[in-house]
C-alpha positions in Angstrom: -44.3 113.6 -10.9 -47.3 112.1 -8.8 -49.8 114.2 -10.6 -49.1 113.4 -13.8 -49.3 109.3 -13.1 -52.8 110.6 -11.7 -53.9 112.0 -14.8 -52.5 108.9 -16.8 -54.2 106.6 -14.7 -57.4 108.4 -14.9 -57.4 109.1 -18.6 -56.7 105.2 -19.3 -59.8 104.5 -16.7 -61.9 106.8 -18.8 -61.1 105.0 -21.9 -61.8 101.6 -20.5 -65.0 102.9 -19.5 -65.8 104.3 -22.7 -64.8 101.4 -24.6 -67.0 98.6 -22.4 -69.9 101.3 -22.6 -69.7 100.8 -26.6 -69.6 96.8 -26.2 -72.1 96.7 -24.2 -74.6 99.0 -25.9 -74.4 96.5 -29.5 -76.6 94.4 -28.3 -77.1 92.5 -31.6 -80.8 91.1 -32.0 -81.0 89.6 -28.9 -83.6 92.1 -27.5 -86.1 90.8 -30.1 -88.3 88.1 -30.8 -86.7 86.6 -34.0 -89.3 83.8 -33.8 -92.1 86.5 -34.5 -93.2 89.3 -37.0 -95.4 92.4 -36.7 -96.5 95.1 -39.2 -97.4 98.8 -38.2 -98.6 101.7 -40.5 -98.0 104.9 -39.2 -96.1 108.5 -40.1 -92.5 108.8 -40.5 -91.2 111.2 -37.2 -88.1 110.6 -38.1 -85.5 108.4 -40.1 -81.5 108.7 -39.1 -79.2 106.7 -42.0 -76.6 106.2 -39.4 -74.1 103.9 -37.7 -74.1 101.8 -35.8 -77.7 100.8 -36.7 -80.4 102.9 -38.6 -83.3 104.3 -36.6 -86.4 105.3 -37.6 -89.3 106.6 -35.5 -93.0 105.9 -36.4 -96.2 107.4 -35.3 -98.8 105.0 -34.9 -102.2 105.7 -34.2 -104.2 103.6 -32.0 -107.8 102.9 -31.8 -109.5 105.8 -29.5 -107.4 108.3 -31.1 -104.5 107.8 -29.1 -101.1 107.4 -30.7 -98.0 105.6 -30.0 -94.6 106.1 -31.2 -92.2 103.2 -32.1 -88.7 102.8 -32.9 -87.8 101.0 -35.7 -83.9 99.4 -35.8 -82.5 98.6 -38.9 -79.1 96.9 -39.4 -75.7 98.9 -39.9 -75.6 102.1 -42.3 -73.4 100.3 -44.5 -75.5 97.6 -45.0 -78.6 99.4 -45.5 -77.4 101.6 -48.0 -76.2 98.4 -50.2 -79.5 97.3 -49.8 -81.1 100.4 -51.3 -81.7 102.7 -48.5 -80.7 106.5 -49.2 -81.1 109.5 -46.6 -84.3 110.9 -48.7 -85.8 107.4 -48.7 -88.1 108.2 -45.8 -89.0 111.8 -44.7 -91.4 112.9 -42.0 -94.6 113.0 -42.4 -94.5 110.0 -45.1 -96.9 107.5 -44.3 -95.3 104.0 -44.3 -96.1 99.9 -43.1 -93.2 98.2 -41.5 -92.8 94.7 -40.8 -90.4 93.3 -37.8 -89.7 91.5 -35.1 -90.8 92.7 -32.2 -88.9 93.6 -28.9 -89.1 91.4 -26.2 -89.4 93.8 -23.6 -93.0 94.5 -24.9 -92.3 98.3 -25.8 -92.8 99.4 -29.0 -89.6 98.8 -31.0 -88.9 96.6 -33.7 -86.1 95.0 -36.0 -86.7 96.3 -39.3 -87.5 93.4 -41.9 -89.0 95.4 -44.6 -90.7 99.0 -45.3 -93.8 99.6 -47.8 -93.7 103.4 -48.9 -96.5 105.1 -50.0 -95.9 104.5 -53.4 -96.0 100.8 -53.0 -91.8 100.4 -53.2 -90.9 98.1 -50.4 -87.2 98.4 -49.0 -86.2 95.1 -47.3 -83.6 95.0 -44.7 -80.7 93.0 -46.1 -80.2 90.3 -43.7 -83.6 88.6 -44.3 
């Protein structure tokens, strides 16, 4: 009987740990400088139209030939789809310009405001 109680306690503790991790991972916009904007232009490396946040990885060439990969975060899948984003809106190799709010930590991250596609179409994030 004592062994069953330990397994139940272990399962409960593990569940609480997993739930708390998800709650801490959802940071909202606190990590971004919402009073500033930046625009980057580069080649799409990856595009994931997923929950909890849409993710875009963009390879941006800098002076001297060095490139930096930027992580661009959008809002939830449902909000992005309602704003016109589709699974095939972007594909690896597409050249795009992305405007967004830069991260507070100085790392190459942006909170998506809008994307200008190579054909001139603009897709905007729904919260702007």
